[in-house]
N, C-alpha and C positions, 0 to 999 in steps of 0.2 A: 548588578543587574544591567542588561543592555536592552532597554525597551526603546524601540524606534517610534518616533513621533512623526506622523504624517502632516505635511504643510499642505496648504491649498494648491500649491503648485506640483503636488505629488503626481507622477505618472507611473503606471505599472511598468512601461518600457525602460524607465530609469533604474529599475531594480536589478541587482545581481546577487540574489540570495545564495548562500553557501548551504547546500543540502548535505546532511549527514545520514547515511544509511547504516543501521547497527545490525550486524550479522553475528549471532551468538549460538552456543549450544544451550538448550534448555535442560534443566535437571529436575529431579523428582520434587524438590522443595519449591513451592510457590515464592516463599519469602526470599529464597536465594535468587530466584529469577527477577523478582522485584528489585532487589538490591543491585543486581548487575545492571538492569535497565536504567536505574537512577544513576548509578555510577557512570554509564556510558553517556547519558544525557549530560551530566555535569562536565565530562571530558570533552564532548563535542563542542559545547558552549565555550569552554576554555580555548578551544582551538578555532573559534571563529564561525562556528556554525549558526545559521539563522533558523534552520528547519531541522528537526531530528524525526526520523521515521523508524519505528521499531517493527519487527517482524510480526507476522500473523499469530495471534494467540500467544504473545510472548510471555505470559505468566505461568505457563504449563507446558509440559511435554504434550505433544500433539495427541489429543484426546479421542480422535475419531476413527483410530485403528480397529475399535471393536465397539459393539453397542452395549453400553452399560449405563443403567439407569442411575446409579450412584454418582455418575459424573455430573449430572445436572446440579448437584449441590455446590459445585465450584462456580457457578454462574453469579453474576452480580448485577444489580440495577446500575443504570447510568442517570444521573450521578451516583456514585457509590464509592467504596473504599479505594479501589485501584485508580479509577478515574480522578478521584480527589487528589491522590498522590501525584499523578501526572500534571494536574492544574497547578499544584504547589511547585512542582519542579519547573514548569514553564515560567511561572512568576518569578521564582528564585534565580533562574538563570537567563531570562529574558530571551527565550527561544520559543518558536512554534513547534509543538509537539503532535504527532500523529501516532496513535496506538490502536491495535486491534484487541478487542475484548470479547469474552463470552458473555453477552448480555442477557440478564433475566428481565423480560419486559413484563410478564405476568405469569401466573400459574400455567404451566404447559406451553408457553410461548417463549422461545429463545432465539437469539440471534447471534450472528458473528458480526460484530459492529466495530467500525473505525471511528475513533473520536478525534476531534480537532480542537486543540487549545492554542489561543494566541499567546503572545509574549508576556500579557499581563495575567494570564491564568484563566482568562474567560473561555468557557466552553462555547466555541462557535457553532457546533452542530455535530451531527454524526451521519455516517452512511452505513447502511446495512447491506451485507453481501446479498446480491441478487441471484447468482447462479450458484447452486448448491449441488456438489457432485455425489455420486453414489458409485464408488469403484472399490475393488479390493483394497482395505486398509485405509480408504478414504470415505468412511460411512457418514458423511456429514448430514444427509437428509434426516437421519435418526435424531440429531441434535438441533439442527438450526431450521428455523422457518425462514423462507425466502424474504428478502428485504422488500419493504413497501414504501421507502422514502424517495425512490427514483434515483437517477445520477445527478450528482450535486457538484457545485463549486462553492468554495468558501473564501471570502474576501479577508485574507489574513494581512497582517502588517508586513509579511515577507512576499506577498503577491497572491494572486488567485490560484488556489490549490484544490484538487480533487483526488479522490481516492476510489479504486476498485479493489477487490480482494482475491488474491490466488486464482481460483477457478474462473473469476471474471476475466483473467488474462486471455483466455482462448476466444473471447467474443468481440469482434470488431465493433458491434453496435454499442457495447458498454463504454469503450474508449471514445467512440464518436460523440455520444450523448453527454459524456462528462466534459469533453472539449466544447460541445456546443453550449453547455451550461456556463462556460467562461473560464474553465481551469486552463492554466498555462503549464503547470506541472501536474501530471498525474502520477500518484503513487500507488504501487502495488504491494502492500504487506502480504508476504507469502510463506507458505510451508509446503514445500514440494520436493520430491526427492525419488530415488530409485527403489524399486523392489529388488532385493539383492539377488534373486533368481533370474531376474531379466536384465541386469546391469551389463553383463558381457555382451549380450546379443543385441540389445536395444538402447543401452544407456547413452551413447554418444548422440544418436540421432534424437532421442527424447529431449535431452538438454539443448541440442541445436534448434529443434522446433520451438521450445520454450522461448529461447533468446530471440529467434527471428520474429515470434509474435509480438514481443515487447518492442523491438525496434520498428516493426511495421506500424504499430500505434503512433509512435513518435513521428513517422514519415507521413502517414495518411492524415494526421491531424494537425501537424505543424506545431507540436508541443514538445516539452521535455518529458521523459518518462523515467521514473525511478522505481526499481523493484528491489525489496529486501527480503532475503531468504534466511533460514536457519541452517545450521550444519550439525553434523553428528548422526550417530545411530540411535534410534529409538525403537526398540522392539523390531518389528518387520520392515522399517523403512530406513534408508540412508539418505538424509537431506543433502542436497548437492550445492548449497551455498550459491555461489556465483552471482551475488547481488551486483547490479549494475545501474548506471545512469547513462541515458541516450539523450542527445541534442535533437532538435527539430528535423534534421536530415537523417536521423537514425544512426549517427555515429556514436560508438560507445566511448564515453568520456572517462570512465573508470569501471573496472570489473574486479570483483572479489574472488579469491580462490574458492575451490570446491570444498576445502576440508579444514579451514582455519577461521577462528573467530577473528573478526577485523571490523574496521569502521571506515567506510568511504566518505571523503569529504570533497564535494565538487561544487564549484561556482557555476550557476546557471544564469546566464545574461538573458533576461527576458526580452531584450530588444531583438533577439534572434527569432522570436516567434513571429513578428510582424515581417521580418526580412524573408523567412521561409515561406510564409503564406503568400506573400506577394509574388515570389519567384515561382513557387509550386502552388498555384491557386486552387487546390482541390476543393476547399470549402466553397469557393465561388462557383465552380463548374458542376457542383452536385445537381443531379436531375431529380429535385425533390418532388416534382410532378409525376415521377414514374416509379416511386418506391413503395406503393401501397401493398405490394405483396410481401413486404418485409414483416407485416403483421400477421402473416400466415405461417403455419408450421412448413408447409411445402406448397408449391404451385402445381397442383395435380391437373 
């Protein structure tokens, strides 16, 4: 076990955590997907990872391609069986773990929830997906209640971390508020891909727009951003992989292929956050006195 002990002289800027992004194919068996995730966590730890991020809803094939009441039986409470396995893995391997789960909060209330475990297996907290899409083969509003925990940062032994989930990637406000909460690495567990009938005409521009948004969050907020996505075909979707890690200047430090299972391991020197924010002082120069209209749908 590699459990870091913080001394009284500890400073976040001294940290250089190694981030591991796990990009896999999901299969029909939940147990097989869990076994894969636990194997990848062990492998990442053996290769020096401090933080392991799993893809969105990693225990199942993407369940929102249709509206099916039977799928609600797959949800779990937190804490629950899957989150307990992640807690055990975090303690066993001495790594911070972030995983996205189908959370059963109460009868009729379900969330898409990211859970954070520190190196000792403690559940530090959770983030519930705030922006819920409703698009062809992404019928998430049927399954998930919008999050009500706000945008959060968790003080882990590997540094202050935050998460948003998939559709949250398209909203600059989500990244901004997560950074304002203190996160210096923002993770995006993701399940995004192409509709096969659209790929030839729009596929390249769709993927490029996604990556540009991720990089822009890093630049605008002076943080590291890490997005992990799944690969493979599942019914009507072809997941495009492309997991990546960006530094606070938006430079892509590592990028995964579109069609292969892989794991990215990237060192994130958190001292760069202060340097970037000092030279590009976007947070300093925000006109917080002029943004009231952001709480309105449109300024008619």
